[in-house]
ROVEXFI-497631 format. One record per atom (N, C-alpha, C): residue in three letters; x negated, y negated, z negated. Coordinates in steps of 0.02 Angstrom, whole numbers, plus 50000, padded with zeros to 5 digits. Layout:
N
alaXYZ
...
END
This chain:
547
met499565005950000
met500005000050000
met499554993849999
met499704989250042
met499294983150048
met499434978449988
ile498904976049958
ile498974971049904
ile498984964249936
arg499544960649929
arg499574953849958
arg499854948849909
asn500494949249895
asn500814944449851
asn501234947749797
ile501154945549737
ile501554947849680
ile502064942749665
leu502674943949680
leu503204938749677
leu503554938749610
gly503284934849562
gly503614933849500
gly504114928049503
ser504394926249446
ser504904920949445
ser504604914249467
ala503974912849448
ala503654906649467
ala503584906249542
ala503414911949573
ala503344912049647
ala503994910749681
ile504554913549654
ile505204912449686
ile505394905149682
thr505224901749628
thr505354894649622
thr504984890749676
val504334892349686
val503934889049735
val504224890249805
ile504394896349820
ile504664898149886
ile505284893949900
ser505714893649851
ser506344889849860
ser506204882549875
ala505724879649838
ala505554872549848
ala505274871449918
ala504844875949939
ala504544875350004
ala505034875750061
ser505514880350053
ser506034881350103
ser506464875150108
thr506644872350051
thr507044866250051
thr506674860550083
tyr506024859850067
tyr505634854350096
tyr505644854850173
phe505554860850198
phe505474861850271
phe506124860350307
thr506694862550279
thr507314861950316
thr507684855450303
ala507474851650252
ala507844845550233
ala507604839350272
gln507084840250315
gln506844834450353
gln507384831950401
glu507484825450404
glu508004822750450
glu507834824150522
lys507194823550542
lys507004824950609
lys506274827650607
pro506184834250617
pro505494836850618
pro505084833650673
tyr504464832450659
tyr504024829550708
tyr503864834850761
val503944833150824
val503794837450880
val503304833750926
ser502744836550940
ser502234833450980
ser502464832751053
glu502284827051083
glu502424826051155
glu501934829751198
val501364831851169
val500804834351210
val500664841651203
trp500884844851149
trp500774852151142
trp501264855051093
thr501644860051115
thr502064864151073
thr501974871351092
ala501854875751044
ala501724882851058
ala502394886651067
asp502934884251036
asp503574887651038
asp503874887351109
gln503994893051139
gln504274893551205
gln504964897051206
gly505314896551149
gly505954899951145
gly505874906851113
lys505944912051155
lys505844918851128
lys505104920751123
asn504704916851160
asn503974918351160
asn503604912251134
tyr502944913151124
tyr502494907651104
tyr501894907951151
lys501554902251155
lys500934902151192
lys500354900151145
asn499784902751161
asn499184901051125
asn498814895251158
pro498464891151120
pro498434891551047
pro499074888751014
ile499244891450955
ile499834889050922
ile499714882050891
leu499074880550878
leu498864874050857
leu498284871850902
tyr498414867250949
tyr497884864950991
tyr497534859050956
ala497274860550897
ala496944855450854
ala496424858950813
asp495964855150787
asp495374857850754
asp495494859850682
tyr495904865150674
tyr495984868150608
tyr495494873950602
ser494874872150590
ser494324876750593
ser494344881850537
asp494134888050553
asp494084893350502
asp494754894450466
pro495314895250502
pro495964895550468
pro496044901750425
asp496394900950371
asp496624906550329
asp497364905550315
ala497714910850312
ala498444910450301
ala498694916150258
ile499274914850224
ile499614920050185
ile500354919450193
arg500684924850174
arg501424924450169
arg501584925150095
val502054920950072
val502334921450005
val503084921550012
gly503374927450006
gly504084928350020
gly504224927350092
thr504604922150111
thr504754920850181
thr504414914150205
asp503924911850166
asp503564906050183
asp502824907650199
tyr502554904150246
tyr501864905150268
tyr501484898850255
tyr500864899650230
tyr500434894050215
tyr499754895150248
met499474889650271
met498814889950304
met498374884250278
thr497724885550273
thr497244880450259
thr496664881350308
ala496184876550307
ala495634876650355
ala495064872550327
ser494484873450358
ser493894869350341
ser494034862050352
ser493764857850309
ser493834850550321
ser493154846850314
phe492634850750293
phe491954847950291
phe491934841550250
asn491664836050277
asn491604829850238
asn492214825450241
glu492714827250284
glu493304823050295
glu493744822950231
ala494004817150215
ala494414816450154
ala495074813150171
pro495644815350141
pro495684821250097
pro495514827750132
gly495384833050090
gly495154839350117
gly495604844950103
leu495484850750134
leu495864856650130
leu496614855450149
pro496744854750212
pro497434853750235
pro497874859750216
ile498494858250198
ile498984863450183
ile499534862950237
leu499594868250276
leu500124868750326
leu500634873950305
his501254872750325
his501804877350305
his502214879350366
ser502414885450368
ser502824887950424
ser503354892650397
lys503894893250434
lys504404898350420
lys504414903950472
asp504084902750529
asp504114907850581
asp503434909750611
met502884907350582
met502204909050600
met501964905250663
val502434902150699
val502244898750761
val502254891150753
asn502794888750722
asn502874881550709
asn502594879650642
trp502094875350641
trp501744873350580
trp501814865950567
lys501954864550503
lys502034857550480
lys501474856150430
leu501114850650439
leu500614848350390
leu500974845350333
val500884848250271
val501284846150214
val500894843150158
asn500234844250156
asn499854841850096
asn499094842950110
tyr498704840650060
tyr498004842450055
tyr497874844849984
ala497414849649977
ala497284852449910
ala496794848249870
val496364844349903
val495894840049867
val495914833149896
his495904828049852
his495884821249875
his495184818849887
asp494734820349840
asp494024818649847
asp493624825149854
ile493134825049900
ile492684830749907
ile492164830149850
leu492024835749817
leu491574835749760
leu490864837849782
pro490364834749748
pro490374829549697
pro490594822849730
ser491024819249694
ser491344813249723
ser490844808049747
glu490344806549706
glu489864801249726
glu489464803449786
his489274809649788
his488884812249843
his489254811349910
phe489914812549908
phe490304811849969
phe490654805049977
ser490394800049943
ser490654793249952
ser490384790050016
thr489884793150044
thr489634791350110
thr489664797650154
pro489704796750219
pro489794802650264
pro489214807650257
lys489374813650246
lys488914819450245
lys489164824250300
arg489114822050361
arg489454825450416
arg489204832650423
gly489704837150424
gly489554844350429
gly489474847950364
asp489414844050310
asp489334846850242
asp490034847250210
gly490064849550148
gly490684849350112
gly491074855950111
ile491684855750134
ile492134861550129
ile492084865950188
trp491794872050179
trp491704876950231
trp492154883050219
ala492514885250273
ala492834891650277
ala493214893750214
pro493774890550198
pro494154892250137
pro494574898550145
ser494774901250088
ser495244906850087
ser495814904750040
ile496434905950062
ile497024904550021
ile497344911050000
arg497504911649935
arg497814917649908
arg498354915749857
phe498824920349846
phe499354919349796
phe499284924949744
his499224923149680
his499114928149629
his499464925949564
lys499904930249541
lys500264928849478
lys500584921949475
gly500954920249528
gly501334914149529
gly500944907949545
glu500304908549564
glu499904902849579
glu499544903549646
phe499464897849681
phe499094897649744
phe498364895849726
tyr497914899549757
tyr497194898549748
tyr496874897249817
ile496404892449817
ile495984891549875
ile495264891449852
tyr494844895749883
tyr494124896049871
tyr493774893749934
trp493214890149923
trp492804888249980
trp492074887649958
gly491654887950007
gly490944887249992
gly490684880450017
asp490324876949976
asp489934871149994
asp489204873349997
pro488884873150056
pro488224875950063
pro487694872950020
asp487814866949992
asp487334863749951
asp487454864549875
phe488064866149858
phe488244866149786
phe488524872649760
gly488854876549802
gly489104882949778
gly489824884049798
ile490134888749765
ile490814890649781
ile491314887549731
tyr491824884149759
tyr492314880849719
tyr492984884349725
met493434882849676
met494114885349678
met494574879749655
val495164879249690
val495674874549667
val496334878449669
lys496794876949623
lys497414880849620
lys498004876249603
thr498614879049609
thr499234875549594
thr499794880649592
lys500344878549560
lys500964882449564
lys501404879749619
asp501284873849642
asp501694870549693
asp501234868049748
pro501204871249805
pro500744869149859
pro500904862449889
leu501524860049878
leu501714853549904
leu501574847949853
gly501374849949792
gly501244844749741
gly500504843549733
val500314841249671
val499624839649657
val499254846049637
trp498704847549666
trp498294853149649
trp497834851349591
glu497654856249551
glu497224855149493
glu496524853149515
lys496134850649466
lys495444848749481
lys495044855049501
pro494664854749553
pro494254860449575
pro493764862649520
val493624869149522
val493164872249475
val492584875249514
leu491964874249491
leu491384877149521
leu491304884149496
val491494889049537
val491524896149516
val490834899449516
met490414897349565
met489754900249573
met489294895049601
glu488814893049561
glu488344887749580
glu487754890749619
gly487544887249672
gly486964889449710
gly486934886749780
lys486344887049810
lys486244884849878
lys486394890449926
gly486724888549982
gly486854893350036
gly487414898050026
leu487824897049974
leu488424901249962
leu489014898450002
ile489274902450049
ile489804899850093
ile490334905250104
asp490884903050137
asp491374907750166
asp491624912950114
ser491944910350062
ser492114914750006
ser492854916750007
cys492994922649981
cys493694925149977
cys493784929149913
pro494294927649873
pro494414931349813
pro494844937549827
phe494794942349782
phe495204948349785
phe495344950949715
trp495984952249702
trp496194955249638
trp496424962349652
asp496114967049619
asp496314974249629
asp496934975849589
glu497184982049598
glu497804983849562
glu497724983549486
asp497124984849460
asp497024984749388
asp496874977649360
gly496914972749405
gly496784965749382
gly496074963449388
thr495624968049404
thr494924966249413
thr494844961449473
ala494474955949462
ala494414951049513
ala493704951249546
tyr493694950249610
tyr493064950549647
tyr493034944349694
leu492424942849718
leu492334937649764
leu491834939949818
val492064939849881
val491624941549937
val491414935049971
his490794934449993
his490574928350025
his490004929650074
gly489854924550114
gly489274924850158
gly488724920050137
trp488224919450180
trp487634915450164
trp487454910850222
ala487264904550205
ala487054899750256
ala486284900050260
gly486024902150317
gly485304902550327
gly484944896150318
ser485264890350334
ser484964883850329
ser484804882050258
arg485154884950208
arg485034883450137
arg484754889350100
ala485014895450114
ala484794901150075
ala484174904450104
gly484014902850169
gly483434906050201
gly483614912650232
val484234915050223
val484444921350252
val485194920650270
lys485424923950322
lys486124924350339
lys486284931350361
ser486854932350392
ser487064938850418
ser487114944050362
leu487264941850301
leu487394946150245
leu488064944650215
leu488434949750193
leu489034949150153
leu488914952050083
ser489144948450032
ser489004950449964
ser489644950149923
val489674954349872
val490264954649826
val490044953349756
asn490374948749722
asn490274947549652
asn490894949249612
lys490814951149550
lys491404952049505
lys491524945349471
met492184943849464
met492394937749432
met492764939349368
asn492864934149326
asn493324935049269
asn494034935549297
pro494504938349259
pro495184939249286
pro495514932849307
glu495314927249277
glu495614920749295
glu495354918049360
gly494804921149387
gly494524918849448
gly494154912349444
thr493914910449387
thr493594903849378
thr492844904349375
lys492544910249367
lys491814910949368
lys491604917949386
val491024918649416
val490764925249431
val490394927749369
leu490344934449364
leu490064937649308
leu489414941149319
asp489184941249381
asp488564944749397
asp488204941449455
lys487634944149473
lys487244941449528
lys487494943849596
gly487934948849597
gly488234951149659
gly487844956949691
val488164959949740
val487894965749776
val488004964549850
his487494965549891
his487564965249963
his487944971549985
val488484970350023
val488884976250047
val488834977050122
phe488564972250159
phe488494973250230
phe487934968850256
asp487504971750300
asp486954968150332
asp487064968350406
gly487174962450436
gly487334962050507
gly486744960950552
his486144960850526
his485564959050566
his485454963550628
asp485624969950621
asp485484974550677
asp485984974150733
ala486604974050717
ala487124974650769
ala487634968950767
his487674965350712
his488164960150703
his487884953750675
pro487444950450711
pro487104944550686
pro487614938950671
thr487434934950624
thr487844929350601
thr488534931650578
val488554937450546
val489164939650516
val489344934950459
glu489974932650455
glu490164927450408
glu490924927550399
gly491184922650363
gly491914921850357
gly492294927750332
pro492074931350281
pro492404937650262
pro493084936150228
lys493564940250244
lys494224940450210
lys494344947550186
met494514948450122
met494604955150094
met495334956650080
tyr495514963050099
tyr496194965550088
tyr496134972750065
lys496724975750048
lys496734982950030
lys497354986050059
arg497274991850089
arg497824995450120
arg497685002850120
asn498195006850099
asn498125014150099
asn497475016650066
gly497285013450012
gly496695015549975
gly496025013050004
tyr496035009650060
tyr495445006750089
tyr495374999450070
tyr494764997350054
tyr494594990450051
tyr494364988250120
tyr494654982650145
tyr494484980350210
tyr494154973250205
ile493644972250243
ile493354965750250
ile493384963950325
phe493784958850340
phe493814956150407
phe493294950750412
ala492824951250461
ala492284946250464
ala492064945550537
pro492014939450564
pro491764938250631
pro490994938850632
ala490734939950692
ala490014940150700
ala489864937750771
gly489224936250783
gly488994934450850
gly489024927150867
gly489264922950821
gly489274915850835
gly489954913350856
val490134907150840
val490814904750850
val491034904550922
ala490574903050969
ala490774902451038
ala490674908951078
thr490304913551051
thr490144919651090
thr490294926151054
gly490584925750994
gly490604931850952
gly491214936250960
trp491344940150909
trp491864945250910
trp492114946050837
gln492694949350829
gln492964950450764
gln492804957650740
leu492494957950682
leu492294964250654
leu492734965850594
val492864972350584
val493224974650523
val492824980150492
leu492734979650426
leu492394984650386
leu492904988050339
arg492784994350324
arg493244997650277
arg492835002650234
ser493075003750172
ser492775008250126
ser493275010150072
lys493195015850041
lys493605017849985
lys493335015049920
asn492735012149923
asn492405009049865
asn492255001749883
ile492434997249838
ile492354990149854
ile491644988249867
tyr491164992049841
tyr490464990449852
tyr490164994549910
gly490594998349946
gly490375002050004
gly490135009249989
pro489835012550035
pro489645010050102
pro490245008850146
tyr490195004050191
tyr490745002050235
tyr490645004650305
glu491165007550333
glu491195008950405
glu491335002550442
glu491165002350506
glu491264996250544
glu491614997550611
lys491994992650634
lys492304993250700
lys492434986250726
thr492244985050789
thr492424978750823
thr493144979350846
val493554974750827
val494274975450842
val494554969950888
leu494184964850904
leu494384959550947
leu493794956350980
glu493844955551048
glu493304952351085
glu493614948551143
gln493204944051173
gln493444939851229
gln493644944151288
gly493244948951304
gly493384953251362
gly493444949251427
ser493984950451464
ser494084947151527
ser494494940751519
thr494644938651459
thr495074932751447
thr494644926451447
lys494974920651445
lys494644914251438
lys494554911951365
ile494794916251320
ile494784914451249
ile494124916751218
asn493634912551218
asn492974914151193
asn492954914751119
gly492454918451095
gly492344918651023
gly492694924250990
pro493324925451000
pro493864925450948
pro493584926350879
his493624920850840
his493254920550777
his493724920650717
gln493434920150660
gln493754921950595
gln494444919150584
gly494834922650543
gly495494920450530
gly495824924450475
ala496444926650487
ala496854929450432
ala497324934750458
trp497384940050421
trp497904945250434
trp498514943450390
val499074942850423
val499694941150390
val500264945750414
asp500684948050369
asp501244952250389
asp501894948550380
thr502444951250408
thr503094948450401
thr503524952650356
pro504064950150328
pro504494954450286
pro504774960450324
ser504824960150390
ser505064965650429
ser504534970850443
gly503904969550422
gly503384974650428
gly502924973550487
glu502974968150524
glu502514966850581
glu501864964250552
asp501324965550589
asp500654963050571
asp500424958150624
trp500094952850602
trp499844947750647
trp499164945250622
phe498794942050669
phe498134939750652
phe498014932850681
tyr497824927950636
tyr497634921350657
tyr496874921150666
his496654917550719
his495944916650727
his495834909950763
phe495214907850769
phe495104901550805
phe494664903050866
gln494704898350913
gln494304898250973
gln493904891650974
asp493264892050986
asp492854886150991
asp492964882751059
ala493314877251060
ala493474873551122
ala493064867251130
asp492464867351102
asp491974861851108
asp492244855151086
ala492344850351130
ala492584843751108
ala493264843851075
tyr493664848951094
tyr494334849551064
tyr494324853050995
gly493744855450976
gly493684858450909
gly493854865850910
arg493994868350851
arg494124875450841
arg494884876450835
ile495194878350889
ile495924878550894
ile496184885350874
val496814885750852
val497074891550817
val497524895750861
his497384902350864
his497774906950901
his498114912050855
leu498644914950880
leu499024920250845
leu499014926450888
gln498804932250860
gln498774938450897
gln499204943750863
pro499554947750908
pro499894953650879
pro499384958550851
met499594962450802
met499134967150771
met499524973350750
lys499224979150756
lys499514985350731
lys498954989750702
trp499174995050669
trp498714999650637
trp498715006350672
glu498095008950685
glu498015015550714
glu497445019050676
lys497625024550642
lys497125028450604
lys496785024050553
asp497175019950520
asp496905015450467
asp496395010450490
trp496435008850556
trp496035003350584
trp496504998350618
pro496394991950611
pro496814987150646
pro496644986850720
val497154985850761
val497074984450832
val497374977450843
ile496964972750863
ile497174965650870
ile497204963650943
gly497724960250963
gly497804958251032
gly498044964051074
thr497804964251136
thr497974969851180
thr497344972851211
asp497304979451211
asp496704982851237
asp496804983851311
thr496704978651349
thr496834978851422
thr496364983251462
asp495734983551440
asp495254987551479
asp495164994551447
lys495554996051395
lys495565002751365
lys494885004951338
asn494505000251311
asn493865001951281
asn493915002451206
gly494525002251179
gly494625003051107
gly494554996651068
ile494464990951104
ile494384984351070
ile494914979751101
gly495274976251059
gly495794971951082
gly495524965451114
glu495924962551156
glu495774955851185
glu496344951051171
pro496184944651163
pro496694939851144
pro497244939051198
val497864937651176
val498414936151220
val498494928751228
ser498734926751286
ser498894919751298
ser499624918051282
thr500074922751293
thr500764921951274
thr501014928751247
tyr501544928351205
tyr501794934451175
tyr502474932951144
lys502854938051130
lys503494936951098
lys503374934651026
lys503814930451001
lys503734927650935
lys503814932950879
pro503514932050823
pro503614936650767
pro504354937250749
asn504544943350730
asn505224944750709
asn505314942850635
ile505574936950624
ile505684934850554
ile506434934250538
gly506844936450585
gly507564937250572
gly507984931050579
glu507654925050585
glu508024918850592
glu507694914550644
ser508044909350665
ser507764904550712
ser507654897950675
tyr507084894850686
tyr506914888550653
tyr506744883350706
pro506854876950689
pro506724871550737
pro505984871050755
val505844868450813
val505174867250834
val504884861450791
val504294862350766
val503964857150727
val503214857750737
thr502864852250737
thr502134852150745
thr501834847350694
pro501174847950681
pro500864842950639
pro500934835950667
pro500974830750626
pro501084824050650
pro500484821350690
glu500614816750737
glu500084813450777
glu500224805950777
thr500784803850807
thr500964796850808
thr501114794350738
asp500914788050724
asp501064784750660
asp501294777550675
glu501914776150663
glu502164769350673
glu501974764550618
phe501674767250564
phe501454763250507
phe502054759350476
asp502634762550477
asp503214759350445
asp503424762750379
gly503034767850357
gly503164771050294
gly502734767850239
glu502794770250179
glu502434767650123
glu501714770350121
lys501594775950156
lys500924778850157
lys500714780550228
leu500084781650238
leu499844784150302
leu500104791050313
gly500184792950377
gly500364799850394
gly499824804650370
leu500024810750359
leu499554815950334
leu499034817750384
gln499114815950445
gln498594817850496
gln497944814150488
trp497964808550451
trp497354804250446
trp496864806650392
gln496234806250410
gln495694807650363
gln495144802350372
trp494814800650314
trp494234796250316
trp493604800250326
ser493054796850344
ser492414800350355
ser492054801550289
ala492314799150232
ala492044800350168
ala492614799450117
asn492454800650055
asn492984799650003
asn493234792450004
glu493894791750003
glu494214785150015
glu494084780249958
asn493934774149977
asn493894768549931
asn494524764449945
ile494884762949891
ile495534759549898
ile495494752849933
val494914749649933
val494854743049962
val494784743350039
trp494744749250068
trp494664749550139
trp495304747550177
ser495894748750146
ser496514747650182
ser497064745350135
ser497614743050167
ser498194741050129
ser498814743250167
lys499274746450129
lys499924748750156
lys500444747650104
leu500734741550103
leu501204739550053
leu501914741850072
pro502344742950021
pro503054744450037
pro503364739350082
gly503704741550134
gly504014737050180
gly503574734350234
gln502914735450229
gln502434732950276
gln502434737150340
lys502574734350397
lys502684738150459
lys502034738450500
phe501474738550468
phe500834739050502
phe500314741850454
leu499754743750478
leu499194745950437
leu498654740450440
arg498454738150380
arg497924733350376
arg497274736850355
leu496784736250400
leu496094738650382
leu495634732750373
phe495324732450315
phe494894726850300
phe494214727550334
ser493914721650348
ser493284721450384
ser492704723050337
met492594729450323
met492074731550277
met491384730850308
lys490914727950271
lys490254727050295
lys489884733650303
val489544734550360
val489124740350367
val488444738550337
lys488064743850321
lys487404742750291
lys486924739550342
glu486474735650315
glu485964732450357
glu485584737750396
gly485524736850460
gly485154741450502
gly485544747450527
glu486174747850510
glu486604753350533
glu486644753150610
lys486514758750644
lys486474758550716
lys487114760650752
ser487574764150717
ser488174766450747
ser488694767850693
leu489254770950711
leu489754772650660
leu489624779150626
trp489094782750641
trp488964789350615
trp488944789550540
asn488654784250510
asn488604784050436
asn489094779250403
val489574777050441
val490084772350413
val490664776150383
pro490814775250321
pro491314779350287
pro492044777750303
asn492184771250318
asn492874769050327
asn493114769550399
val492954775150430
val493224776750497
val493804781550486
leu494394779750511
leu495014783350498
leu495184787350562
thr495184793850558
thr495264797850619
thr495754803450609
gln495984806250665
gln496374812450666
gln496114816950721
lys496354823150724
lys496114828150770
lys496404826950840
phe496014829050891
phe496274829450958
phe496874834350957
pro497444832850986
pro498034836850981
pro498184841451040
ala497834840351098
ala498024843951159
ala497474842751210
pro497474846651264
pro496964845451316
pro497054838851355
tyr497694836651359
tyr497844830251393
tyr498264826151346
phe498064819951334
phe498464815451292
phe498224808351301
thr498634803651280
thr498454796551277
thr498544794151207
ala498034790451180
ala498084787351115
ala498094779651125
ser498544776251091
ser498604769051101
ser498764765551035
thr498594759051033
thr498744755050975
thr498784747650995
lys499054743750950
lys499034736550958
lys498714733650894
val498204729250903
val497834726750847
val497774719050850
lys497804716150791
lys497734708850781
lys497144707950734
leu496634704350756
leu496024703150715
leu496074696350683
thr495984696150616
thr495974689950577
thr495304689650542
pro494824685850570
pro494144685850540
pro494074681250480
glu494584677550461
glu494564672650406
glu494004667650419
asp493504667050373
asp493014661750380
asp492434663250427
ala492404669650448
ala491834671650491
ala491944669250561
lys491434666250591
lys491454663850660
lys491274669350708
glu490984674750682
glu490814680450725
glu490694686650683
gly490624692350715
gly490424698450680
gly490944702850651
lys491584701250663
lys492144705750642
lys492364709850700
thr492474716350691
thr492634720850746
thr493124725950724
ala493624727450765
ala494124732650750
ala494364735850815
gly494524742150811
gly494764745150872
gly494894752550869
leu494894755750928
leu495084762550940
leu494474766550959
val494344772150926
val493724775850935
val493844783050951
ile493404785750993
ile493324793051003
ile492674794750968
met492724798550914
met492154799650870
met491864806550880
gly491194806850884
gly490814813150890
gly490084811350885
thr489654816350899
thr488934815050900
thr488754809450950
asp489114809251006
asp489164803251047
asp489834800151030
his489874793551024
his490534790751013
his490614784251054
glu491244782651071
glu491404776851108
glu492024773751081
ser492054767051079
ser492644763451054
ser492794757551096
ile493424755851100
ile493634749551130
ile493884745151075
val493624739051070
val493724734951011
val493874727751029
ile494154724150981
ile494184716950983
ile493684714250933
thr493304709350954
thr492804706450911
thr492804698750921
asn492534695250871
asn492534687950877
asn491824685150884
lys491794679750922
lys491174675950932
lys491334668650922
pro490824664350916
pro490964657250905
pro491434653950956
asp491454656651018
asp491864653651070
asp492514657351080
gly492694662251037
gly493334665651044
gly493304673151035
tyr493824676351060
tyr493894683551051
tyr493734687451115
tyr493434693351106
tyr493214697551163
tyr493474704651153
val493614708151209
val493684715251206
val493024718351231
gln492784723351193
gln492154726451210
gln492244734151212
leu491844737251253
leu491784744651252
leu491084745951224
arg491064749751168
arg490434751151134
arg490304758651137
arg489694760251154
arg489514767451159
arg488874768751120
ala488884774551084
ala488284776851049
ala488164783951071
glu487584785251101
glu487374791951122
glu486914794851070
lys486994801051054
lys486604804551004
lys486614800650938
ala487194798750918
ala487284794850856
ala487014798850796
asp487104805450797
asp486874809750743
asp486114809750737
lys485764807750791
lys485034807450790
lys484784800450782
gly485244795650767
gly485034788750758
gly485104784550818
gly485464786950870
gly485564783050931
gly485924776550919
asp485714771150953
asp486014764550945
asp486684764050981
glu487144760250952
glu487764758350986
glu487604752451031
lys487864752951092
lys487744747551142
lys488404745151171
val488454738851189
val489034736251224
val488954737751298
val489424741551328
val489384743551397
val489904739851439
phe490354736351408
phe490854732451443
phe491094726851398
glu491234720851427
glu491474715251386
glu491834710351429
thr492394707751403
thr492744702451437
thr493114698451383
lys493214691851400
lys493514687251350
lys494274687951350
leu494574687251291
leu495314687551282
leu495574680451271
lys496224679751281
lys496554673351270
lys496684672051196
gly496764677551157
gly496914676551086
gly496644682351045
asn496904682950984
asn496624687850937
asn497034694250933
glu497474695550981
glu497844701750984
glu497744705551050
val497714712051048
val497584716051110
val497894722951100
tyr498104725651157
tyr498324732651159
tyr497744736951184
leu497604742551152
leu497044746751168
leu497294753951182
lys496974757251228
lys497204763851250
lys496624768051272
val496684774751262
val496204779451291
val496574785451317
his496434787251380
his496704793451410
his496184798851402
val496394804651377
val495934810351368
val496204816251410
lys495734819351446
lys495954824951490
lys495384829951498
glu495554835651526
glu495074840751543
glu494674838251604
pro494064840951615
pro493764846251574
pro493384843351513
asn493534846451457
asn493164845251394
asn493184838151369
gly493754834851377
gly493854828451345
gly493544822451380
leu493724821351443
leu493504815351479
leu493954809551458
cys493654804051439
cys494014798451409
cys493944792051451
gln494524789151468
gln494534782951502
gln494884777751458
phe494504772651436
phe494774767351396
phe495074761751439
ser495584758451410
ser495874752651444
ser496164747851393
tyr496344741851417
tyr496604736651371
tyr497124732551406
ser497534728951366
ser498034724651395
ser498164718651346
glu498324713151374
glu498504707651329
glu499264706651325
asn499644709851368
asn500374709351365
asn500704715851350
gly500354721351344
gly500634727951331
gly500954731251391
lys500894728151450
lys501204730951510
lys500674732551564
thr500244727851577
thr499724728851628
thr499074730551594
phe498824736751604
phe498204738951572
phe497644738751624
leu497074736751601
leu496474736451643
leu495954741351617
lys495654745051663
lys495124749651639
lys494524746051611
ala494234748951561
ala493634746151530
ala493054751051538
gly492584749651580
gly491994753751588
gly492114760251623
glu491614764651621
glu491644771151655
glu491944776451609
val492084782351638
val492324787951599
val491804790251550
phe492044791751489
phe491594794051434
phe491734801351421
gln491204805251414
gln491274812251397
gln491264813151322
ala491844815151292
ala491884816151221
ala491414821851200
lys491134821151142
lys490694826151113
lys490964828351045
pro490874834651027
pro491094836650960
pro490664833350906
gly490914833250846
gly490524831150790
gly490104836950764
lys489914836750700
lys489514842150671
lys489994847150641
trp490054853050673
trp490504858550656
trp491234857050668
ile491394851150698
ile492064849250710
ile492134846750782
gly492754846250806
gly492854843350872
gly492804835850870
ala492864832750929
ala492924825550930
ala493564823450895
lys493564817250871
lys494174814750838
lys494324807950868
val494954805950860
val495184799450885
val495454795550826
gly495334788950825
gly495554785150768
gly495414777750772
leu495414774650713
leu495404767250707
leu494854765250657
tyr494614759250664
tyr494144756650614
tyr494124749150615
ser493884746150561
ser493794738950555
ser493174737550514
ile492674734250543
ile492034733250512
ile491794726150520
ser491254724650486
ser490924718050489
ser490174719050488
thr489824715050524
thr489104715250520
thr488894713150449
ala488294715050430
ala488044713650362
ala487894706350352
gln487794702550407
gln487524695850399
gln488064690350393
val488684691750407
val489204686550408
val489584686450343
pro489974681150330
pro490354680650266
pro490834686550257
arg490964688050195
arg491444693350178
arg492144691250198
gly492574695850198
gly493294694550215
gly493454696650284
gly494084695550302
gly494294697450370
gly494664704150368
tyr495094705150417
tyr495484711250420
tyr495784711950490
ala496014718050503
ala496354719550566
ala497004723050551
asp497534720750584
asp498194723750575
asp498374727950636
phe498504734450625
phe498694738850679
phe499464739950673
asp499814738350728
asp500544738850727
asp500784746050730
trp500414750350765
trp500574757450769
trp500014761050801
phe500044767650797
phe499574772150831
phe499994777650864
arg499954778450931
arg500394783250965
arg500014787951007
ile500214794351003
ile499984799651047
ile500534801251094
thr500394800551159
thr500914801751210
thr500594805651268
lys500994807651317
lys500744811051375
lys500324806251419
asn499854809051453
asn499464805051501
asn499904802351558
END
């Protein structure tokens, strides 16, 4: 019997609350640019957005997913679904990435790696590894509410990709991987015993699998139990070129048998990398995984799954070699009911009391970066000074971004720049953020306002931001837009002074992924270090629409 969820009275309360939250929305958000729901069928990816290293569980008739968020804050997104295909972004498990002071400035690619979400004795747990500090855990009884303060379960360098497991007798374990960049070794999976509360490890651990010979870069382990077997689902071979491995043993410490259960094969779905095994109340089995789509990030797929001779078969074995391949379309999971189409939010009209949940900062938020007052129908971003000598936006914390939502989309906004006493040096606009980044902005000079296109190549290596296009404006308001399209995120920026006639700004820009994440699109407002303090930019809205 598979150990998954123990539904006590506390769990039933949480399930009821989640169901009410999901169905009580006046109008569920539906993306204009990507929906996986096709009626009786679905298409992959179910989330064409960078929910990297996804993990998911079922609790009663509700499904919950989380993903890596690295240095972006808030972190650990919580997504909720009723049918496994339509997902709504409902919360974040952590507001500040720990240690808080360390992540008050961008530490791109560091922070929250490959989390696991589990439900145990009426509480939701998420474990993750920070490669520089160790393995953390955060928990709650209500996934839509405030999560408790994270606990450092296991301190150390190079500890990543952690997953808890509680056996039938209540004994708690933790399986995890290793980051070679910090630990000096990778391609190993290890198991530690934990206290029953899951708040600390009790030993130095035991290596249970070595992937160096046949499964290099084995990582992202998820542990389950079924029919007396302990299973570790773990990808290997690298995010863009790898395969999905499953290990099984009658003893939690091994020895483990191994089987490759999912590979790219003849499909266009490269990688198929780590994810989650989830079942339905009707007894169907499914598997979530991600695909590395370069500038679009690590996008989430859903695969059918079945069991044969106590081994999982994921996807469809089209070439009959005993290894499944990913599907592009498939019939939707049988959950017995029909639910409305819903997607994570993208457009934000800035007419609510808070920012939409899709937004994240490049570091832990400082309250002085922005203002969103009750009744205020715009977002105000203050002109925060960058550090002297800063060459690009790479190390600027107050950059507000969200994930690319589809292969083709347009992002647009209207911005009004108020520099206050400064005669020059205030800048605000629309950015495509990555190791290379480009933004279209409004900025002030002694003789008036200008729209500029600014580009930084190899920003992660210290590359300078340069102005590649400039023209003078009549006033301090401008409409800004960027069209994004295949292949791999080609971006064309444009601007307008009346909101109707748009003029192209500069040449096409090739979006680049960030560090372990896809490119992101967003807004910012900054000031050079030399000019007087003060100033702000008011954004009327931010919209994602079809190209």
